[in-house]
PyMOL Python script that loads the backbone (N, CA, C, O; Angstrom):
from pymol import cmd

cmd.read_pdbstr("""\
ATOM      1  N   MET A   1      -3.882  49.404 -10.822  1.00  0.00           N
ATOM      2  CA  MET A   1      -4.527  48.191 -11.293  1.00  0.00           C
ATOM      3  C   MET A   1      -5.421  47.649 -10.181  1.00  0.00           C
ATOM      4  O   MET A   1      -5.052  47.620  -9.007  1.00  0.00           O
ATOM      5  N   GLY A   2      -6.604  47.226 -10.597  1.00  0.00           N
ATOM      6  CA  GLY A   2      -7.564  46.708  -9.640  1.00  0.00           C
ATOM      7  C   GLY A   2      -7.288  45.261  -9.276  1.00  0.00           C
ATOM      8  O   GLY A   2      -6.240  44.703  -9.601  1.00  0.00           O
ATOM      9  N   LYS A   3      -8.250  44.674  -8.596  1.00  0.00           N
ATOM     10  CA  LYS A   3      -8.073  43.289  -8.166  1.00  0.00           C
ATOM     11  C   LYS A   3      -8.927  42.314  -8.971  1.00  0.00           C
ATOM     12  O   LYS A   3      -9.145  41.179  -8.546  1.00  0.00           O
ATOM     13  N   GLY A   4      -9.401  42.747 -10.111  1.00  0.00           N
ATOM     14  CA  GLY A   4     -10.277  41.904 -10.918  1.00  0.00           C
ATOM     15  C   GLY A   4      -9.554  41.230 -12.068  1.00  0.00           C
ATOM     16  O   GLY A   4      -8.465  40.681 -11.906  1.00  0.00           O
ATOM     17  N   THR A   5     -10.187  41.284 -13.240  1.00  0.00           N
ATOM     18  CA  THR A   5      -9.691  40.575 -14.413  1.00  0.00           C
ATOM     19  C   THR A   5      -8.299  41.037 -14.862  1.00  0.00           C
ATOM     20  O   THR A   5      -7.495  40.177 -15.222  1.00  0.00           O
ATOM     21  N   PRO A   6      -7.959  42.321 -14.868  1.00  0.00           N
ATOM     22  CA  PRO A   6      -6.623  42.711 -15.322  1.00  0.00           C
ATOM     23  C   PRO A   6      -5.496  42.125 -14.475  1.00  0.00           C
ATOM     24  O   PRO A   6      -4.458  41.745 -15.016  1.00  0.00           O
ATOM     25  N   SER A   7      -5.675  42.048 -13.195  1.00  0.00           N
ATOM     26  CA  SER A   7      -4.611  41.505 -12.351  1.00  0.00           C
ATOM     27  C   SER A   7      -4.576  39.982 -12.402  1.00  0.00           C
ATOM     28  O   SER A   7      -3.503  39.391 -12.276  1.00  0.00           O
ATOM     29  N   LYS A   8      -5.719  39.337 -12.582  1.00  0.00           N
ATOM     30  CA  LYS A   8      -5.748  37.874 -12.680  1.00  0.00           C
ATOM     31  C   LYS A   8      -5.104  37.388 -13.971  1.00  0.00           C
ATOM     32  O   LYS A   8      -4.597  36.268 -14.032  1.00  0.00           O
ATOM     33  N   GLY A   9      -5.121  38.231 -15.007  1.00  0.00           N
ATOM     34  CA  GLY A   9      -4.534  37.831 -16.270  1.00  0.00           C
ATOM     35  C   GLY A   9      -3.025  37.765 -16.241  1.00  0.00           C
ATOM     36  O   GLY A   9      -2.423  37.212 -17.161  1.00  0.00           O
ATOM     37  N   LYS A  10      -2.394  38.309 -15.221  1.00  0.00           N
ATOM     38  CA  LYS A  10      -0.941  38.305 -15.120  1.00  0.00           C
ATOM     39  C   LYS A  10      -0.399  37.073 -14.403  1.00  0.00           C
ATOM     40  O   LYS A  10       0.807  36.973 -14.176  1.00  0.00           O
ATOM     41  N   LYS A  11      -1.273  36.134 -14.043  1.00  0.00           N
ATOM     42  CA  LYS A  11      -0.853  34.980 -13.273  1.00  0.00           C
ATOM     43  C   LYS A  11      -0.333  33.825 -14.130  1.00  0.00           C
ATOM     44  O   LYS A  11      -0.021  32.763 -13.592  1.00  0.00           O
ATOM     45  N   ASN A  12      -0.231  34.005 -15.451  1.00  0.00           N
ATOM     46  CA  ASN A  12       0.161  32.906 -16.319  1.00  0.00           C
ATOM     47  C   ASN A  12       1.618  32.966 -16.742  1.00  0.00           C
ATOM     48  O   ASN A  12       2.025  32.192 -17.608  1.00  0.00           O
ATOM     49  N   LYS A  13       2.411  33.845 -16.171  1.00  0.00           N
ATOM     50  CA  LYS A  13       3.774  34.032 -16.655  1.00  0.00           C
ATOM     51  C   LYS A  13       4.802  33.170 -15.920  1.00  0.00           C
ATOM     52  O   LYS A  13       5.700  32.613 -16.552  1.00  0.00           O
ATOM     53  N   ALA A  14       4.688  33.057 -14.633  1.00  0.00           N
ATOM     54  CA  ALA A  14       5.693  32.338 -13.852  1.00  0.00           C
ATOM     55  C   ALA A  14       5.088  31.087 -13.230  1.00  0.00           C
ATOM     56  O   ALA A  14       3.937  31.097 -12.792  1.00  0.00           O
ATOM     57  N   ALA A  15       5.864  30.012 -13.195  1.00  0.00           N
ATOM     58  CA  ALA A  15       5.413  28.768 -12.572  1.00  0.00           C
ATOM     59  C   ALA A  15       5.590  28.862 -11.066  1.00  0.00           C
ATOM     60  O   ALA A  15       6.608  29.355 -10.581  1.00  0.00           O
ATOM     61  N   SER A  16       4.605  28.392 -10.338  1.00  0.00           N
ATOM     62  CA  SER A  16       4.707  28.433  -8.890  1.00  0.00           C
ATOM     63  C   SER A  16       5.270  27.141  -8.327  1.00  0.00           C
ATOM     64  O   SER A  16       5.795  27.141  -7.214  1.00  0.00           O
ATOM     65  N   HIS A  17       5.176  26.029  -9.067  1.00  0.00           N
ATOM     66  CA  HIS A  17       5.686  24.744  -8.604  1.00  0.00           C
ATOM     67  C   HIS A  17       6.808  24.254  -9.507  1.00  0.00           C
ATOM     68  O   HIS A  17       6.857  24.570 -10.696  1.00  0.00           O
ATOM     69  N   LYS A  18       7.713  23.470  -8.910  1.00  0.00           N
ATOM     70  CA  LYS A  18       8.752  22.800  -9.677  1.00  0.00           C
ATOM     71  C   LYS A  18       8.937  21.399  -9.109  1.00  0.00           C
ATOM     72  O   LYS A  18       8.286  21.038  -8.128  1.00  0.00           O
ATOM     73  N   THR A  19       9.815  20.608  -9.711  1.00  0.00           N
ATOM     74  CA  THR A  19      10.010  19.232  -9.295  1.00  0.00           C
ATOM     75  C   THR A  19      10.675  19.182  -7.929  1.00  0.00           C
ATOM     76  O   THR A  19      11.650  19.888  -7.672  1.00  0.00           O
ATOM     77  N   CYS A  20      10.139  18.347  -7.066  1.00  0.00           N
ATOM     78  CA  CYS A  20      10.664  18.207  -5.702  1.00  0.00           C
ATOM     79  C   CYS A  20      11.929  17.363  -5.714  1.00  0.00           C
ATOM     80  O   CYS A  20      12.023  16.389  -6.461  1.00  0.00           O
ATOM     81  N   ARG A  21      12.897  17.734  -4.890  1.00  0.00           N
ATOM     82  CA  ARG A  21      14.150  16.975  -4.820  1.00  0.00           C
ATOM     83  C   ARG A  21      13.963  15.647  -4.122  1.00  0.00           C
ATOM     84  O   ARG A  21      14.691  14.696  -4.407  1.00  0.00           O
ATOM     85  N   ARG A  22      12.999  15.556  -3.209  1.00  0.00           N
ATOM     86  CA  ARG A  22      12.845  14.346  -2.416  1.00  0.00           C
ATOM     87  C   ARG A  22      11.911  13.333  -3.050  1.00  0.00           C
ATOM     88  O   ARG A  22      12.250  12.151  -3.115  1.00  0.00           O
ATOM     89  N   CYS A  23      10.737  13.758  -3.524  1.00  0.00           N
ATOM     90  CA  CYS A  23       9.770  12.789  -4.038  1.00  0.00           C
ATOM     91  C   CYS A  23       9.722  12.745  -5.556  1.00  0.00           C
ATOM     92  O   CYS A  23       9.240  11.763  -6.121  1.00  0.00           O
ATOM     93  N   GLY A  24      10.206  13.778  -6.230  1.00  0.00           N
ATOM     94  CA  GLY A  24      10.214  13.784  -7.681  1.00  0.00           C
ATOM     95  C   GLY A  24       8.933  14.281  -8.319  1.00  0.00           C
ATOM     96  O   GLY A  24       8.860  14.375  -9.545  1.00  0.00           O
ATOM     97  N   HIS A  25       7.923  14.600  -7.529  1.00  0.00           N
ATOM     98  CA  HIS A  25       6.682  15.122  -8.079  1.00  0.00           C
ATOM     99  C   HIS A  25       6.818  16.617  -8.356  1.00  0.00           C
ATOM    100  O   HIS A  25       7.648  17.298  -7.755  1.00  0.00           O
ATOM    101  N   HIS A  26       6.005  17.107  -9.258  1.00  0.00           N
ATOM    102  CA  HIS A  26       6.034  18.513  -9.635  1.00  0.00           C
ATOM    103  C   HIS A  26       5.133  19.296  -8.694  1.00  0.00           C
ATOM    104  O   HIS A  26       4.139  19.882  -9.124  1.00  0.00           O
ATOM    105  N   SER A  27       5.477  19.308  -7.418  1.00  0.00           N
ATOM    106  CA  SER A  27       4.613  19.934  -6.425  1.00  0.00           C
ATOM    107  C   SER A  27       5.391  20.723  -5.379  1.00  0.00           C
ATOM    108  O   SER A  27       4.851  21.017  -4.313  1.00  0.00           O
ATOM    109  N   TYR A  28       6.638  21.070  -5.654  1.00  0.00           N
ATOM    110  CA  TYR A  28       7.419  21.900  -4.739  1.00  0.00           C
ATOM    111  C   TYR A  28       7.109  23.354  -5.032  1.00  0.00           C
ATOM    112  O   TYR A  28       7.388  23.840  -6.128  1.00  0.00           O
ATOM    113  N   HIS A  29       6.534  24.055  -4.062  1.00  0.00           N
ATOM    114  CA  HIS A  29       6.136  25.449  -4.236  1.00  0.00           C
ATOM    115  C   HIS A  29       7.361  26.328  -4.071  1.00  0.00           C
ATOM    116  O   HIS A  29       8.026  26.289  -3.036  1.00  0.00           O
ATOM    117  N   ARG A  30       7.660  27.123  -5.093  1.00  0.00           N
ATOM    118  CA  ARG A  30       8.895  27.902  -5.090  1.00  0.00           C
ATOM    119  C   ARG A  30       8.905  28.978  -4.008  1.00  0.00           C
ATOM    120  O   ARG A  30       9.899  29.126  -3.296  1.00  0.00           O
ATOM    121  N   SER A  31       7.838  29.714  -3.879  1.00  0.00           N
ATOM    122  CA  SER A  31       7.842  30.817  -2.925  1.00  0.00           C
ATOM    123  C   SER A  31       7.624  30.348  -1.487  1.00  0.00           C
ATOM    124  O   SER A  31       8.171  30.940  -0.557  1.00  0.00           O
ATOM    125  N   LYS A  32       6.834  29.293  -1.295  1.00  0.00           N
ATOM    126  CA  LYS A  32       6.630  28.763   0.049  1.00  0.00           C
ATOM    127  C   LYS A  32       7.815  27.945   0.523  1.00  0.00           C
ATOM    128  O   LYS A  32       8.111  27.902   1.717  1.00  0.00           O
ATOM    129  N   GLY A  33       8.503  27.288  -0.425  1.00  0.00           N
ATOM    130  CA  GLY A  33       9.634  26.455  -0.065  1.00  0.00           C
ATOM    131  C   GLY A  33       9.226  25.132   0.543  1.00  0.00           C
ATOM    132  O   GLY A  33       9.938  24.591   1.389  1.00  0.00           O
ATOM    133  N   GLU A  34       8.084  24.601   0.123  1.00  0.00           N
ATOM    134  CA  GLU A  34       7.626  23.326   0.660  1.00  0.00           C
ATOM    135  C   GLU A  34       6.927  22.534  -0.437  1.00  0.00           C
ATOM    136  O   GLU A  34       6.357  23.093  -1.374  1.00  0.00           O
ATOM    137  N   CYS A  35       6.991  21.204  -0.288  1.00  0.00           N
ATOM    138  CA  CYS A  35       6.369  20.318  -1.263  1.00  0.00           C
ATOM    139  C   CYS A  35       4.983  19.939  -0.762  1.00  0.00           C
ATOM    140  O   CYS A  35       4.811  19.565   0.399  1.00  0.00           O
ATOM    141  N   ALA A  36       4.000  20.039  -1.644  1.00  0.00           N
ATOM    142  CA  ALA A  36       2.628  19.708  -1.274  1.00  0.00           C
ATOM    143  C   ALA A  36       2.418  18.207  -1.200  1.00  0.00           C
ATOM    144  O   ALA A  36       1.496  17.751  -0.524  1.00  0.00           O
ATOM    145  N   TYR A  37       3.253  17.423  -1.880  1.00  0.00           N
ATOM    146  CA  TYR A  37       3.066  15.980  -1.918  1.00  0.00           C
ATOM    147  C   TYR A  37       3.735  15.294  -0.726  1.00  0.00           C
ATOM    148  O   TYR A  37       3.086  14.525  -0.017  1.00  0.00           O
ATOM    149  N   CYS A  38       5.012  15.560  -0.500  1.00  0.00           N
ATOM    150  CA  CYS A  38       5.740  14.816   0.538  1.00  0.00           C
ATOM    151  C   CYS A  38       6.058  15.645   1.773  1.00  0.00           C
ATOM    152  O   CYS A  38       6.474  15.082   2.785  1.00  0.00           O
ATOM    153  N   GLY A  39       5.879  16.967   1.729  1.00  0.00           N
ATOM    154  CA  GLY A  39       6.141  17.805   2.890  1.00  0.00           C
ATOM    155  C   GLY A  39       7.583  18.242   3.021  1.00  0.00           C
ATOM    156  O   GLY A  39       7.982  18.708   4.088  1.00  0.00           O
ATOM    157  N   PHE A  40       8.385  18.108   1.965  1.00  0.00           N
ATOM    158  CA  PHE A  40       9.779  18.524   2.017  1.00  0.00           C
ATOM    159  C   PHE A  40       9.859  20.024   2.234  1.00  0.00           C
ATOM    160  O   PHE A  40       9.136  20.788   1.595  1.00  0.00           O
ATOM    161  N   GLY A  41      10.727  20.445   3.127  1.00  0.00           N
ATOM    162  CA  GLY A  41      10.848  21.851   3.478  1.00  0.00           C
ATOM    163  C   GLY A  41      10.091  22.203   4.740  1.00  0.00           C
ATOM    164  O   GLY A  41      10.307  23.271   5.312  1.00  0.00           O
ATOM    165  N   VAL A  42       9.203  21.320   5.186  1.00  0.00           N
ATOM    166  CA  VAL A  42       8.430  21.554   6.393  1.00  0.00           C
ATOM    167  C   VAL A  42       8.775  20.517   7.457  1.00  0.00           C
ATOM    168  O   VAL A  42       8.990  20.847   8.623  1.00  0.00           O
ATOM    169  N   THR A  43       8.822  19.255   7.031  1.00  0.00           N
ATOM    170  CA  THR A  43       9.024  18.171   7.971  1.00  0.00           C
ATOM    171  C   THR A  43      10.100  17.218   7.464  1.00  0.00           C
ATOM    172  O   THR A  43      10.322  17.108   6.259  1.00  0.00           O
ATOM    173  N   ALA A  44      10.756  16.540   8.373  1.00  0.00           N
ATOM    174  CA  ALA A  44      11.788  15.575   8.001  1.00  0.00           C
ATOM    175  C   ALA A  44      11.181  14.235   7.614  1.00  0.00           C
ATOM    176  O   ALA A  44      11.826  13.434   6.936  1.00  0.00           O
ATOM    177  N   LYS A  45       9.941  13.982   8.038  1.00  0.00           N
ATOM    178  CA  LYS A  45       9.270  12.733   7.701  1.00  0.00           C
ATOM    179  C   LYS A  45       8.460  12.912   6.426  1.00  0.00           C
ATOM    180  O   LYS A  45       7.995  14.010   6.122  1.00  0.00           O
ATOM    181  N   ILE A  46       8.297  11.821   5.683  1.00  0.00           N
ATOM    182  CA  ILE A  46       7.494  11.861   4.465  1.00  0.00           C
ATOM    183  C   ILE A  46       6.030  12.033   4.844  1.00  0.00           C
ATOM    184  O   ILE A  46       5.512  11.330   5.712  1.00  0.00           O
ATOM    185  N   ARG A  47       5.378  12.969   4.186  1.00  0.00           N
ATOM    186  CA  ARG A  47       3.967  13.242   4.471  1.00  0.00           C
ATOM    187  C   ARG A  47       3.125  12.099   3.915  1.00  0.00           C
ATOM    188  O   ARG A  47       3.124  11.862   2.707  1.00  0.00           O
ATOM    189  N   GLN A  48       2.409  11.386   4.787  1.00  0.00           N
ATOM    190  CA  GLN A  48       1.558  10.270   4.373  1.00  0.00           C
ATOM    191  C   GLN A  48       0.219  10.362   5.092  1.00  0.00           C
ATOM    192  O   GLN A  48       0.060   9.773   6.162  1.00  0.00           O
ATOM    193  N   PRO A  49      -0.744  11.081   4.536  1.00  0.00           N
ATOM    194  CA  PRO A  49      -2.057  11.165   5.163  1.00  0.00           C
ATOM    195  C   PRO A  49      -2.798   9.836   5.113  1.00  0.00           C
ATOM    196  O   PRO A  49      -2.498   8.986   4.275  1.00  0.00           O
ATOM    197  N   GLY A  50      -3.759   9.657   6.001  1.00  0.00           N
ATOM    198  CA  GLY A  50      -4.479   8.401   6.092  1.00  0.00           C
ATOM    199  C   GLY A  50      -5.291   8.082   4.860  1.00  0.00           C
ATOM    200  O   GLY A  50      -5.453   6.910   4.519  1.00  0.00           O
ATOM    201  N   TRP A  51      -5.813   9.104   4.173  1.00  0.00           N
ATOM    202  CA  TRP A  51      -6.644   8.844   3.006  1.00  0.00           C
ATOM    203  C   TRP A  51      -5.814   8.382   1.822  1.00  0.00           C
ATOM    204  O   TRP A  51      -6.368   7.854   0.858  1.00  0.00           O
ATOM    205  N   ARG A  52      -4.497   8.565   1.867  1.00  0.00           N
ATOM    206  CA  ARG A  52      -3.662   8.161   0.746  1.00  0.00           C
ATOM    207  C   ARG A  52      -3.476   6.648   0.690  1.00  0.00           C
ATOM    208  O   ARG A  52      -3.197   6.112  -0.383  1.00  0.00           O
ATOM    209  N   ASN A  53      -3.622   5.948   1.805  1.00  0.00           N
ATOM    210  CA  ASN A  53      -3.354   4.521   1.873  1.00  0.00           C
ATOM    211  C   ASN A  53      -4.559   3.675   1.462  1.00  0.00           C
ATOM    212  O   ASN A  53      -4.453   2.449   1.426  1.00  0.00           O
ATOM    213  N   ARG A  54      -5.680   4.283   1.156  1.00  0.00           N
ATOM    214  CA  ARG A  54      -6.855   3.532   0.755  1.00  0.00           C
ATOM    215  C   ARG A  54      -6.784   3.161  -0.715  1.00  0.00           C
ATOM    216  O   ARG A  54      -6.145   3.857  -1.504  1.00  0.00           O
ATOM    217  N   CYS A  55      -7.429   2.079  -1.081  1.00  0.00           N
ATOM    218  CA  CYS A  55      -7.476   1.680  -2.485  1.00  0.00           C
ATOM    219  C   CYS A  55      -8.426   2.611  -3.231  1.00  0.00           C
ATOM    220  O   CYS A  55      -9.393   3.118  -2.662  1.00  0.00           O
ATOM    221  N   ARG A  56      -8.143   2.823  -4.479  1.00  0.00           N
ATOM    222  CA  ARG A  56      -9.023   3.618  -5.309  1.00  0.00           C
ATOM    223  C   ARG A  56     -10.243   2.781  -5.694  1.00  0.00           C
ATOM    224  O   ARG A  56     -10.111   1.569  -5.866  1.00  0.00           O
ATOM    225  N   PRO A  57     -11.414   3.379  -5.834  1.00  0.00           N
ATOM    226  CA  PRO A  57     -12.622   2.594  -6.106  1.00  0.00           C
ATOM    227  C   PRO A  57     -12.647   1.960  -7.490  1.00  0.00           C
ATOM    228  O   PRO A  57     -13.465   1.071  -7.727  1.00  0.00           O
ATOM    229  N   PHE A  58     -11.789   2.378  -8.411  1.00  0.00           N
ATOM    230  CA  PHE A  58     -11.842   1.853  -9.771  1.00  0.00           C
ATOM    231  C   PHE A  58     -10.659   0.951 -10.109  1.00  0.00           C
ATOM    232  O   PHE A  58     -10.390   0.718 -11.287  1.00  0.00           O
ATOM    233  N   ASP A  59      -9.940   0.433  -9.098  1.00  0.00           N
ATOM    234  CA  ASP A  59      -8.781  -0.408  -9.403  1.00  0.00           C
ATOM    235  C   ASP A  59      -9.078  -1.902  -9.241  1.00  0.00           C
ATOM    236  O   ASP A  59      -8.151  -2.710  -9.194  1.00  0.00           O
ATOM    237  N   GLY A  60     -10.346  -2.275  -9.156  1.00  0.00           N
ATOM    238  CA  GLY A  60     -10.697  -3.684  -9.058  1.00  0.00           C
ATOM    239  C   GLY A  60     -10.887  -4.187  -7.654  1.00  0.00           C
ATOM    240  O   GLY A  60     -11.361  -5.307  -7.462  1.00  0.00           O
ATOM    241  N   ASN A  61     -10.526  -3.380  -6.646  1.00  0.00           N
ATOM    242  CA  ASN A  61     -10.664  -3.827  -5.254  1.00  0.00           C
ATOM    243  C   ASN A  61     -11.939  -3.317  -4.619  1.00  0.00           C
ATOM    244  O   ASN A  61     -12.206  -3.613  -3.454  1.00  0.00           O
ATOM    245  N   LYS A  62     -12.717  -2.574  -5.340  1.00  0.00           N
ATOM    246  CA  LYS A  62     -14.022  -2.087  -4.911  1.00  0.00           C
ATOM    247  C   LYS A  62     -13.971  -1.269  -3.613  1.00  0.00           C
ATOM    248  O   LYS A  62     -14.903  -1.313  -2.810  1.00  0.00           O
ATOM    249  N   GLY A  63     -12.880  -0.527  -3.416  1.00  0.00           N
ATOM    250  CA  GLY A  63     -12.814   0.397  -2.298  1.00  0.00           C
ATOM    251  C   GLY A  63     -12.446  -0.203  -0.966  1.00  0.00           C
ATOM    252  O   GLY A  63     -12.564   0.478   0.053  1.00  0.00           O
ATOM    253  N   PHE A  64     -12.005  -1.441  -0.922  1.00  0.00           N
ATOM    254  CA  PHE A  64     -11.605  -2.017   0.355  1.00  0.00           C
ATOM    255  C   PHE A  64     -10.254  -1.471   0.768  1.00  0.00           C
ATOM    256  O   PHE A  64      -9.468  -1.017  -0.064  1.00  0.00           O
ATOM    257  N   TYR A  65      -9.997  -1.521   2.066  1.00  0.00           N
ATOM    258  CA  TYR A  65      -8.716  -1.067   2.571  1.00  0.00           C
ATOM    259  C   TYR A  65      -7.659  -2.107   2.303  1.00  0.00           C
ATOM    260  O   TYR A  65      -7.953  -3.299   2.213  1.00  0.00           O
ATOM    261  N   ARG A  66      -6.435  -1.658   2.174  1.00  0.00           N
ATOM    262  CA  ARG A  66      -5.315  -2.585   1.922  1.00  0.00           C
ATOM    263  C   ARG A  66      -4.914  -3.305   3.177  1.00  0.00           C
ATOM    264  O   ARG A  66      -3.993  -4.121   3.152  1.00  0.00           O
TER     265      ARG A  66
END
""", "prot")
cmd.dss("prot")
cmd.show_as("cartoon", "prot")
cmd.util.cbc("prot")
cmd.orient("prot")
């Protein structure tokens, strides 16, 4: 089997993410063993990037920082 369309079509059978035990989001990668949202499995601290703490531009605050 090549690396084109026939092999890409087999990627729809198994889920790669499941619900995280720590944050509850559906972002725990089964094979990597780490959560993309909170960093569970990699770090003991909750993953909180700086861009996450900003207000969204459409929530009435017009993009100002909290």
